[in-house]
All heavy atoms as TSV, in Angstrom:
chain	resi	resn	atom	element	x	y	z
A	1	MET	N	N	-32.552	43.691	42.518
A	1	MET	CA	C	-33.092	42.992	41.335
A	1	MET	C	C	-32.094	42.202	40.632
A	1	MET	O	O	-32.521	41.101	40.083
A	1	MET	CB	C	-33.637	44.098	40.387
A	1	MET	CG	C	-34.322	43.630	39.238
A	1	MET	SD	S	-35.920	42.882	39.732
A	1	MET	CE	C	-36.699	42.831	38.201
A	2	SER	N	N	-30.768	42.550	40.670
A	2	SER	CA	C	-29.817	41.818	40.025
A	2	SER	C	C	-29.639	40.459	40.781
A	2	SER	O	O	-29.194	39.429	40.083
A	2	SER	CB	C	-28.492	42.551	39.972
A	2	SER	OG	O	-28.001	42.845	41.159
A	3	TRP	N	N	-29.842	40.401	42.064
A	3	TRP	CA	C	-29.678	39.166	42.802
A	3	TRP	C	C	-30.735	38.118	42.403
A	3	TRP	O	O	-30.519	36.864	42.160
A	3	TRP	CB	C	-29.780	39.302	44.323
A	3	TRP	CG	C	-28.629	40.067	44.795
A	3	TRP	CD1	C	-28.529	41.330	45.240
A	3	TRP	CD2	C	-27.297	39.618	45.096
A	3	TRP	NE1	N	-27.327	41.676	45.766
A	3	TRP	CE2	C	-26.500	40.483	45.585
A	3	TRP	CE3	C	-26.815	38.263	44.858
A	3	TRP	CZ2	C	-25.179	40.246	45.992
A	3	TRP	CZ3	C	-25.503	37.927	45.251
A	3	TRP	CH2	C	-24.744	39.016	45.755
A	4	ILE	N	N	-31.879	38.629	42.045
A	4	ILE	CA	C	-32.912	37.710	41.564
A	4	ILE	C	C	-32.643	37.077	40.246
A	4	ILE	O	O	-32.808	36.041	39.929
A	4	ILE	CB	C	-34.360	38.520	41.497
A	4	ILE	CG1	C	-34.784	38.859	42.986
A	4	ILE	CG2	C	-35.408	37.617	40.940
A	4	ILE	CD1	C	-35.929	39.802	43.025
A	5	ILE	N	N	-32.227	38.022	39.322
A	5	ILE	CA	C	-31.762	37.549	37.994
A	5	ILE	C	C	-30.671	36.533	38.181
A	5	ILE	O	O	-30.595	35.524	37.343
A	5	ILE	CB	C	-31.415	38.689	37.082
A	5	ILE	CG1	C	-32.596	39.654	36.859
A	5	ILE	CG2	C	-30.825	38.275	35.772
A	5	ILE	CD1	C	-32.320	40.944	36.105
A	6	ALA	N	N	-29.677	36.769	38.951
A	6	ALA	CA	C	-28.556	35.827	39.141
A	6	ALA	C	C	-29.092	34.568	39.644
A	6	ALA	O	O	-28.640	33.454	39.207
A	6	ALA	CB	C	-27.510	36.507	40.036
A	7	ALA	N	N	-30.060	34.560	40.621
A	7	ALA	CA	C	-30.502	33.304	41.261
A	7	ALA	C	C	-31.290	32.538	40.183
A	7	ALA	O	O	-31.128	31.271	40.115
A	7	ALA	CB	C	-31.397	33.668	42.413
A	8	VAL	N	N	-32.067	33.166	39.308
A	8	VAL	CA	C	-32.903	32.548	38.413
A	8	VAL	C	C	-31.958	31.971	37.297
A	8	VAL	O	O	-32.156	30.785	36.817
A	8	VAL	CB	C	-33.878	33.490	37.856
A	8	VAL	CG1	C	-34.587	32.817	36.522
A	8	VAL	CG2	C	-34.986	33.766	38.798
A	9	SER	N	N	-31.001	32.715	36.961
A	9	SER	CA	C	-29.903	32.207	35.948
A	9	SER	C	C	-29.210	30.954	36.430
A	9	SER	O	O	-28.993	29.993	35.661
A	9	SER	CB	C	-28.954	33.254	35.568
A	9	SER	OG	O	-29.583	34.370	35.019
A	10	LEU	N	N	-28.828	31.023	37.696
A	10	LEU	CA	C	-28.150	29.926	38.301
A	10	LEU	C	C	-28.969	28.623	38.394
A	10	LEU	O	O	-28.610	27.468	38.134
A	10	LEU	CB	C	-27.574	30.274	39.676
A	10	LEU	CG	C	-26.656	29.291	40.370
A	10	LEU	CD1	C	-25.444	29.067	39.484
A	10	LEU	CD2	C	-26.328	29.728	41.722
A	11	ALA	N	N	-30.257	28.900	38.693
A	11	ALA	CA	C	-31.234	27.806	38.800
A	11	ALA	C	C	-31.448	27.168	37.466
A	11	ALA	O	O	-31.505	25.860	37.311
A	11	ALA	CB	C	-32.535	28.252	39.450
A	12	LEU	N	N	-31.562	27.989	36.363
A	12	LEU	CA	C	-31.752	27.474	35.103
A	12	LEU	C	C	-30.566	26.610	34.579
A	12	LEU	O	O	-30.727	25.649	33.830
A	12	LEU	CB	C	-32.171	28.522	34.076
A	12	LEU	CG	C	-33.473	29.116	34.293
A	12	LEU	CD1	C	-33.779	30.299	33.320
A	12	LEU	CD2	C	-34.625	28.057	34.075
A	13	ALA	N	N	-29.356	27.233	34.980
A	13	ALA	CA	C	-28.124	26.517	34.568
A	13	ALA	C	C	-28.084	25.110	35.217
A	13	ALA	O	O	-27.752	24.051	34.673
A	13	ALA	CB	C	-26.976	27.306	34.847
A	14	GLY	N	N	-28.566	25.118	36.523
A	14	GLY	CA	C	-28.496	23.819	37.215
A	14	GLY	C	C	-29.460	22.865	36.581
A	14	GLY	O	O	-29.214	21.645	36.516
A	15	LEU	N	N	-30.685	23.283	36.251
A	15	LEU	CA	C	-31.703	22.459	35.592
A	15	LEU	C	C	-31.149	21.930	34.217
A	15	LEU	O	O	-31.440	20.829	33.892
A	15	LEU	CB	C	-33.001	23.311	35.449
A	15	LEU	CG	C	-33.772	23.488	36.683
A	15	LEU	CD1	C	-34.973	24.329	36.353
A	15	LEU	CD2	C	-34.162	22.134	37.220
A	16	ALA	N	N	-30.395	22.817	33.497
A	16	ALA	CA	C	-29.843	22.330	32.245
A	16	ALA	C	C	-28.845	21.292	32.436
A	16	ALA	O	O	-28.870	20.263	31.671
A	16	ALA	CB	C	-29.184	23.582	31.562
A	17	VAL	N	N	-27.991	21.347	33.503
A	17	VAL	CA	C	-27.088	20.178	33.784
A	17	VAL	C	C	-27.836	18.944	34.115
A	17	VAL	O	O	-27.481	17.894	33.629
A	17	VAL	CB	C	-26.106	20.679	34.927
A	17	VAL	CG1	C	-25.343	19.541	35.503
A	17	VAL	CG2	C	-25.240	21.804	34.420
A	18	LEU	N	N	-28.776	19.099	34.946
A	18	LEU	CA	C	-29.566	17.928	35.303
A	18	LEU	C	C	-30.251	17.293	34.136
A	18	LEU	O	O	-30.331	16.043	34.035
A	18	LEU	CB	C	-30.608	18.312	36.364
A	18	LEU	CG	C	-30.084	18.632	37.892
A	18	LEU	CD1	C	-31.212	19.035	38.761
A	18	LEU	CD2	C	-29.399	17.481	38.371
A	19	ALA	N	N	-30.868	18.101	33.200
A	19	ALA	CA	C	-31.485	17.516	32.041
A	19	ALA	C	C	-30.463	16.873	31.249
A	19	ALA	O	O	-30.792	15.721	30.674
A	19	ALA	CB	C	-32.067	18.626	31.260
A	20	PHE	N	N	-29.211	17.305	31.048
A	20	PHE	CA	C	-28.156	16.682	30.301
A	20	PHE	C	C	-27.829	15.390	30.845
A	20	PHE	O	O	-27.740	14.385	30.200
A	20	PHE	CB	C	-26.986	17.550	30.228
A	20	PHE	CG	C	-25.785	16.948	29.579
A	20	PHE	CD1	C	-25.750	16.664	28.158
A	20	PHE	CD2	C	-24.743	16.486	30.347
A	20	PHE	CE1	C	-24.635	16.152	27.570
A	20	PHE	CE2	C	-23.623	16.037	29.772
A	20	PHE	CZ	C	-23.604	15.775	28.365
A	21	LEU	N	N	-27.630	15.384	32.197
A	21	LEU	CA	C	-27.291	14.133	32.815
A	21	LEU	C	C	-28.439	13.041	32.794
A	21	LEU	O	O	-28.106	11.910	32.638
A	21	LEU	CB	C	-26.854	14.387	34.374
A	21	LEU	CG	C	-25.635	15.208	34.530
A	21	LEU	CD1	C	-25.392	15.490	35.957
A	21	LEU	CD2	C	-24.362	14.392	33.939
A	22	ALA	N	N	-29.669	13.493	32.910
A	22	ALA	CA	C	-30.772	12.644	32.732
A	22	ALA	C	C	-30.804	11.965	31.388
A	22	ALA	O	O	-31.101	10.760	31.257
A	22	ALA	CB	C	-32.091	13.371	33.026
A	23	LEU	N	N	-30.548	12.755	30.324
A	23	LEU	CA	C	-30.497	12.190	28.948
A	23	LEU	C	C	-29.412	11.081	28.917
A	23	LEU	O	O	-29.540	10.111	28.260
A	23	LEU	CB	C	-30.308	13.330	27.955
A	23	LEU	CG	C	-31.581	14.179	27.702
A	23	LEU	CD1	C	-31.211	15.283	26.758
A	23	LEU	CD2	C	-32.660	13.324	27.136
A	24	ARG	N	N	-28.288	11.334	29.450
A	24	ARG	CA	C	-27.211	10.392	29.428
A	24	ARG	C	C	-27.604	9.156	30.065
A	24	ARG	O	O	-27.287	8.006	29.665
A	24	ARG	CB	C	-25.868	10.993	30.056
A	24	ARG	CG	C	-25.196	12.002	29.214
A	24	ARG	CD	C	-23.949	12.474	29.814
A	24	ARG	NE	N	-23.033	11.319	29.939
A	24	ARG	CZ	C	-21.866	11.449	30.608
A	24	ARG	NH1	N	-21.429	12.478	31.097
A	24	ARG	NH2	N	-21.087	10.315	30.547
A	25	VAL	N	N	-28.275	9.231	31.262
A	25	VAL	CA	C	-28.690	8.018	31.981
A	25	VAL	C	C	-29.736	7.299	31.142
A	25	VAL	O	O	-29.654	6.012	31.002
A	25	VAL	CB	C	-29.310	8.429	33.386
A	25	VAL	CG1	C	-30.058	7.316	33.976
A	25	VAL	CG2	C	-28.226	8.882	34.270
A	26	LEU	N	N	-30.685	7.950	30.508
A	26	LEU	CA	C	-31.612	7.300	29.706
A	26	LEU	C	C	-31.046	6.544	28.559
A	26	LEU	O	O	-31.423	5.474	28.139
A	26	LEU	CB	C	-32.770	8.259	29.174
A	26	LEU	CG	C	-33.646	8.861	30.296
A	26	LEU	CD1	C	-34.572	9.871	29.762
A	26	LEU	CD2	C	-34.532	7.613	30.887
A	27	ARG	N	N	-30.054	7.250	27.867
A	27	ARG	CA	C	-29.382	6.664	26.781
A	27	ARG	C	C	-28.531	5.318	27.186
A	27	ARG	O	O	-28.555	4.254	26.600
A	27	ARG	CB	C	-28.445	7.611	26.178
A	27	ARG	CG	C	-27.744	7.090	24.795
A	27	ARG	CD	C	-26.872	8.124	24.218
A	27	ARG	NE	N	-25.830	8.196	25.014
A	27	ARG	CZ	C	-24.772	9.179	24.882
A	27	ARG	NH1	N	-24.840	10.058	23.878
A	27	ARG	NH2	N	-23.794	9.133	25.589
A	28	ALA	N	N	-27.949	5.462	28.385
A	28	ALA	CA	C	-27.126	4.275	29.003
A	28	ALA	C	C	-28.080	3.109	29.360
A	28	ALA	O	O	-27.793	2.047	29.092
A	28	ALA	CB	C	-26.349	4.714	30.146
A	29	ALA	N	N	-29.283	3.495	29.789
A	29	ALA	CA	C	-30.295	2.500	30.135
A	29	ALA	C	C	-30.834	1.765	28.953
A	29	ALA	O	O	-31.046	0.515	28.930
A	29	ALA	CB	C	-31.444	3.140	30.964
A	30	ALA	N	N	-30.992	2.409	27.801
A	30	ALA	CA	C	-31.481	1.930	26.543
A	30	ALA	C	C	-30.386	1.007	25.961
A	30	ALA	O	O	-30.652	-0.095	25.493
A	30	ALA	CB	C	-31.876	3.044	25.590
A	31	GLU	N	N	-29.167	1.443	26.103
A	31	GLU	CA	C	-27.884	0.629	25.594
A	31	GLU	C	C	-27.934	-0.600	26.463
A	31	GLU	O	O	-27.661	-1.740	25.914
A	31	GLU	CB	C	-26.734	1.403	25.700
A	31	GLU	CG	C	-25.541	0.734	25.066
A	31	GLU	CD	C	-24.355	1.586	25.114
A	31	GLU	OE1	O	-24.371	2.810	25.162
A	31	GLU	OE2	O	-23.195	0.978	25.180
A	32	LEU	N	N	-28.092	-0.562	27.709
A	32	LEU	CA	C	-28.039	-1.765	28.577
A	32	LEU	C	C	-29.175	-2.716	28.314
A	32	LEU	O	O	-28.920	-3.918	28.288
A	32	LEU	CB	C	-28.144	-1.312	30.045
A	32	LEU	CG	C	-28.066	-2.394	31.050
A	32	LEU	CD1	C	-26.797	-3.269	31.006
A	32	LEU	CD2	C	-28.283	-1.824	32.500
A	33	SER	N	N	-30.308	-2.182	28.010
A	33	SER	CA	C	-31.454	-2.934	27.578
A	33	SER	C	C	-31.199	-3.780	26.310
A	33	SER	O	O	-31.503	-4.968	26.290
A	33	SER	CB	C	-32.713	-2.125	27.515
A	33	SER	OG	O	-33.759	-2.873	27.046
A	34	ARG	N	N	-30.512	-3.027	25.330
A	34	ARG	CA	C	-30.251	-3.855	24.048
A	34	ARG	C	C	-29.250	-4.823	24.314
A	34	ARG	O	O	-29.263	-5.952	23.820
A	34	ARG	CB	C	-29.745	-2.798	23.085
A	34	ARG	CG	C	-30.782	-2.040	22.434
A	34	ARG	CD	C	-30.270	-1.108	21.221
A	34	ARG	NE	N	-29.165	-0.255	21.571
A	34	ARG	CZ	C	-29.316	1.001	21.904
A	34	ARG	NH1	N	-30.486	1.405	22.063
A	34	ARG	NH2	N	-28.218	1.798	22.284
A	35	GLU	N	N	-28.254	-4.580	25.214
A	35	GLU	CA	C	-27.226	-5.544	25.549
A	35	GLU	C	C	-27.816	-6.767	26.265
A	35	GLU	O	O	-27.459	-7.900	26.009
A	35	GLU	CB	C	-26.115	-4.922	26.444
A	35	GLU	CG	C	-24.976	-5.788	26.717
A	35	GLU	CD	C	-24.051	-6.079	25.519
A	35	GLU	OE1	O	-24.119	-5.264	24.575
A	35	GLU	OE2	O	-23.389	-7.102	25.478
A	36	VAL	N	N	-28.721	-6.540	27.234
A	36	VAL	CA	C	-29.322	-7.650	27.853
A	36	VAL	C	C	-30.212	-8.539	26.850
A	36	VAL	O	O	-30.151	-9.783	26.942
A	36	VAL	CB	C	-30.234	-7.151	29.027
A	36	VAL	CG1	C	-31.174	-8.201	29.641
A	36	VAL	CG2	C	-29.355	-6.629	30.131
A	37	ASP	N	N	-30.859	-7.928	25.984
A	37	ASP	CA	C	-31.660	-8.589	25.014
A	37	ASP	C	C	-30.669	-9.486	24.117
A	37	ASP	O	O	-31.000	-10.592	23.798
A	37	ASP	CB	C	-32.530	-7.641	24.099
A	37	ASP	CG	C	-33.685	-7.080	24.863
A	37	ASP	OD1	O	-34.081	-7.642	25.905
A	37	ASP	OD2	O	-34.204	-6.013	24.439
A	38	ARG	N	N	-29.611	-8.860	23.687
A	38	ARG	CA	C	-28.690	-9.586	22.887
A	38	ARG	C	C	-28.075	-10.775	23.542
A	38	ARG	O	O	-27.973	-11.799	22.974
A	38	ARG	CB	C	-27.605	-8.602	22.332
A	38	ARG	CG	C	-26.582	-9.243	21.392
A	38	ARG	CD	C	-25.570	-8.178	20.917
A	38	ARG	NE	N	-24.679	-7.946	22.017
A	38	ARG	CZ	C	-23.443	-8.614	22.261
A	38	ARG	NH1	N	-23.189	-9.616	21.527
A	38	ARG	NH2	N	-22.642	-8.246	23.200
A	39	THR	N	N	-27.801	-10.515	24.885
A	39	THR	CA	C	-27.133	-11.661	25.618
A	39	THR	C	C	-28.134	-12.776	25.873
A	39	THR	O	O	-27.818	-13.940	25.789
A	39	THR	CB	C	-26.682	-11.098	26.974
A	39	THR	OG1	O	-25.718	-10.089	26.665
A	39	THR	CG2	C	-25.992	-12.085	27.833
A	40	GLN	N	N	-29.373	-12.372	26.205
A	40	GLN	CA	C	-30.417	-13.456	26.324
A	40	GLN	C	C	-30.605	-14.331	25.076
A	40	GLN	O	O	-30.840	-15.451	25.143
A	40	GLN	CB	C	-31.741	-12.857	26.710
A	40	GLN	CG	C	-31.821	-12.374	28.208
A	40	GLN	CD	C	-33.071	-11.755	28.486
A	40	GLN	OE1	O	-33.865	-11.394	27.593
A	40	GLN	NE2	N	-33.388	-11.573	29.849
A	41	GLY	N	N	-30.569	-13.641	23.958
A	41	GLY	CA	C	-30.678	-14.305	22.656
A	41	GLY	C	C	-29.549	-15.210	22.357
A	41	GLY	O	O	-29.678	-16.394	21.851
A	42	ARG	N	N	-28.345	-14.899	22.874
A	42	ARG	CA	C	-27.161	-15.659	22.704
A	42	ARG	C	C	-27.173	-16.894	23.643
A	42	ARG	O	O	-26.645	-17.995	23.366
A	42	ARG	CB	C	-25.866	-14.889	22.893
A	42	ARG	CG	C	-25.644	-13.903	21.724
A	42	ARG	CD	C	-24.393	-13.080	21.927
A	42	ARG	NE	N	-23.244	-13.917	21.861
A	42	ARG	CZ	C	-22.056	-13.522	22.299
A	42	ARG	NH1	N	-21.849	-12.270	22.788
A	42	ARG	NH2	N	-21.043	-14.337	22.181
A	43	LEU	N	N	-27.836	-16.700	24.820
A	43	LEU	CA	C	-27.828	-17.741	25.752
A	43	LEU	C	C	-28.974	-18.720	25.679
A	43	LEU	O	O	-28.981	-19.809	26.329
A	43	LEU	CB	C	-27.807	-17.126	27.264
A	43	LEU	CG	C	-26.595	-16.485	27.697
A	43	LEU	CD1	C	-26.697	-15.805	29.116
A	43	LEU	CD2	C	-25.439	-17.460	27.813
A	44	ALA	N	N	-29.957	-18.303	24.892
A	44	ALA	CA	C	-31.140	-19.176	24.756
A	44	ALA	C	C	-30.730	-20.654	24.335
A	44	ALA	O	O	-31.257	-21.657	24.899
A	44	ALA	CB	C	-32.085	-18.578	23.792
A	45	PRO	N	N	-30.005	-20.850	23.283
A	45	PRO	CA	C	-29.659	-22.263	22.926
A	45	PRO	C	C	-28.871	-22.851	24.002
A	45	PRO	O	O	-28.997	-24.135	24.198
A	45	PRO	CB	C	-28.615	-22.023	21.643
A	45	PRO	CG	C	-29.039	-20.683	21.260
A	45	PRO	CD	C	-29.475	-19.867	22.325
A	46	VAL	N	N	-28.098	-22.256	24.802
A	46	VAL	CA	C	-27.194	-22.862	25.793
A	46	VAL	C	C	-28.206	-23.380	26.956
A	46	VAL	O	O	-28.056	-24.417	27.473
A	46	VAL	CB	C	-26.189	-21.956	26.392
A	46	VAL	CG1	C	-25.444	-22.504	27.433
A	46	VAL	CG2	C	-25.248	-21.510	25.281
A	47	ARG	N	N	-29.255	-22.525	27.240
A	47	ARG	CA	C	-30.189	-22.941	28.214
A	47	ARG	C	C	-30.864	-24.221	27.856
A	47	ARG	O	O	-31.129	-25.054	28.705
A	47	ARG	CB	C	-31.185	-21.788	28.460
A	47	ARG	CG	C	-30.633	-20.680	29.219
A	47	ARG	CD	C	-31.653	-19.669	29.487
A	47	ARG	NE	N	-31.195	-18.465	30.053
A	47	ARG	CZ	C	-31.788	-17.273	30.115
A	47	ARG	NH1	N	-33.004	-17.166	29.552
A	47	ARG	NH2	N	-31.235	-16.324	30.644
A	48	VAL	N	N	-31.300	-24.353	26.567
A	48	VAL	CA	C	-32.062	-25.450	26.069
A	48	VAL	C	C	-31.127	-26.749	26.255
A	48	VAL	O	O	-31.575	-27.745	26.792
A	48	VAL	CB	C	-32.462	-25.282	24.645
A	48	VAL	CG1	C	-33.095	-26.622	24.089
A	48	VAL	CG2	C	-33.574	-24.227	24.679
A	49	LEU	N	N	-29.919	-26.583	25.754
A	49	LEU	CA	C	-28.890	-27.614	25.869
A	49	LEU	C	C	-28.679	-27.960	27.334
A	49	LEU	O	O	-28.613	-29.240	27.588
A	49	LEU	CB	C	-27.556	-27.242	25.191
A	49	LEU	CG	C	-26.517	-28.307	25.117
A	49	LEU	CD1	C	-26.966	-29.532	24.448
A	49	LEU	CD2	C	-25.325	-27.698	24.529
A	50	PHE	N	N	-28.530	-27.091	28.186
A	50	PHE	CA	C	-28.302	-27.331	29.670
A	50	PHE	C	C	-29.472	-27.972	30.235
A	50	PHE	O	O	-29.407	-28.983	31.002
A	50	PHE	CB	C	-28.018	-26.035	30.402
A	50	PHE	CG	C	-27.635	-26.216	31.745
A	50	PHE	CD1	C	-26.448	-26.817	32.199
A	50	PHE	CD2	C	-28.540	-25.954	32.800
A	50	PHE	CE1	C	-26.205	-27.006	33.464
A	50	PHE	CE2	C	-28.325	-26.089	34.128
A	50	PHE	CZ	C	-27.079	-26.582	34.440
A	51	GLY	N	N	-30.691	-27.574	29.812
A	51	GLY	CA	C	-31.917	-28.278	30.321
A	51	GLY	C	C	-31.941	-29.730	29.880
A	51	GLY	O	O	-32.400	-30.611	30.595
A	52	GLU	N	N	-31.600	-30.011	28.683
A	52	GLU	CA	C	-31.600	-31.427	28.225
A	52	GLU	C	C	-30.603	-32.244	28.888
A	52	GLU	O	O	-30.907	-33.376	29.254
A	52	GLU	CB	C	-31.345	-31.451	26.674
A	52	GLU	CG	C	-32.479	-30.774	25.831
A	52	GLU	CD	C	-32.163	-30.675	24.401
A	52	GLU	OE1	O	-31.026	-30.989	23.968
A	52	GLU	OE2	O	-33.042	-30.247	23.599
A	53	ARG	N	N	-29.436	-31.688	29.125
A	53	ARG	CA	C	-28.329	-32.446	29.875
A	53	ARG	C	C	-28.798	-32.739	31.263
A	53	ARG	O	O	-28.561	-33.783	31.908
A	53	ARG	CB	C	-27.043	-31.795	29.816
A	53	ARG	CG	C	-26.350	-31.752	28.447
A	53	ARG	CD	C	-25.077	-31.186	28.513
A	53	ARG	NE	N	-24.404	-31.175	27.285
A	53	ARG	CZ	C	-23.285	-30.625	26.865
A	53	ARG	NH1	N	-22.583	-29.982	27.809
A	53	ARG	NH2	N	-22.850	-30.667	25.655
A	54	THR	N	N	-29.352	-31.740	31.989
A	54	THR	CA	C	-29.639	-32.013	33.395
A	54	THR	C	C	-30.909	-32.848	33.479
A	54	THR	O	O	-31.097	-33.523	34.476
A	54	THR	CB	C	-29.935	-30.684	34.108
A	54	THR	OG1	O	-30.985	-29.917	33.380
A	54	THR	CG2	C	-28.609	-29.769	34.189
A	55	ALA	N	N	-31.790	-32.928	32.467
A	55	ALA	CA	C	-32.924	-33.771	32.618
A	55	ALA	C	C	-32.510	-35.228	32.458
A	55	ALA	O	O	-33.165	-36.028	33.109
A	55	ALA	CB	C	-33.864	-33.569	31.343
A	56	THR	N	N	-31.435	-35.523	31.798
A	56	THR	CA	C	-31.009	-36.907	31.718
A	56	THR	C	C	-30.344	-37.314	33.140
A	56	THR	O	O	-30.407	-38.472	33.526
A	56	THR	CB	C	-30.051	-37.184	30.556
A	56	THR	OG1	O	-28.859	-36.351	30.843
A	56	THR	CG2	C	-30.624	-36.892	29.299
A	57	VAL	N	N	-29.853	-36.350	33.804
A	57	VAL	CA	C	-29.229	-36.619	35.133
A	57	VAL	C	C	-30.330	-36.764	36.169
A	57	VAL	O	O	-30.233	-37.640	37.088
A	57	VAL	CB	C	-28.191	-35.591	35.512
A	57	VAL	CG1	C	-27.707	-35.726	36.965
A	57	VAL	CG2	C	-27.070	-35.503	34.544
A	58	ARG	N	N	-31.339	-35.993	36.062
A	58	ARG	CA	C	-32.381	-35.937	37.075
A	58	ARG	C	C	-33.322	-37.092	36.886
A	58	ARG	O	O	-34.014	-37.446	37.897
A	58	ARG	CB	C	-33.115	-34.638	37.010
A	58	ARG	CG	C	-32.526	-33.482	37.631
A	58	ARG	CD	C	-33.357	-32.294	37.685
A	58	ARG	NE	N	-32.656	-31.168	36.903
A	58	ARG	CZ	C	-33.241	-30.210	36.296
A	58	ARG	NH1	N	-34.561	-30.183	36.249
A	58	ARG	NH2	N	-32.558	-29.276	35.627
A	59	GLY	N	N	-33.590	-37.621	35.747
A	59	GLY	CA	C	-34.519	-38.575	35.431
A	59	GLY	C	C	-35.796	-38.053	35.019
A	59	GLY	O	O	-36.025	-36.826	34.952
A	60	PRO	N	N	-36.832	-38.918	34.786
A	60	PRO	CA	C	-38.153	-38.368	34.272
A	60	PRO	C	C	-38.873	-37.674	35.400
A	60	PRO	O	O	-38.720	-38.031	36.639
A	60	PRO	CB	C	-38.884	-39.658	33.956
A	60	PRO	CG	C	-38.177	-40.784	34.677
A	60	PRO	CD	C	-36.738	-40.344	34.860
A	61	LYS	N	N	-39.664	-36.737	35.044
A	61	LYS	CA	C	-40.466	-36.003	35.977
A	61	LYS	C	C	-41.704	-36.799	36.210
A	61	LYS	O	O	-42.232	-37.376	35.411
A	61	LYS	CB	C	-40.822	-34.605	35.440
A	61	LYS	CG	C	-39.674	-33.667	35.249
A	61	LYS	CD	C	-40.173	-32.346	34.776
A	61	LYS	CE	C	-39.004	-31.289	34.631
A	61	LYS	NZ	N	-39.349	-30.001	34.124
A	62	GLY	N	N	-42.197	-36.819	37.512
A	62	GLY	CA	C	-43.388	-37.476	37.785
A	62	GLY	C	C	-43.722	-37.323	39.117
A	62	GLY	O	O	-44.376	-37.461	40.000
């Protein structure tokens, strides 16, 4: 009976570690998402400017 209790305890400890690591991954993914949004916001004016400059080089669309 003690082997069963030890096995269940070890399994629960393993699940607790996996849950902790899953929370860290979710937090890192949320942080990465915020960073990507911030970077896209900072690059938006540059994209517009780059598009205007390349349009003059390419000529009119038609």
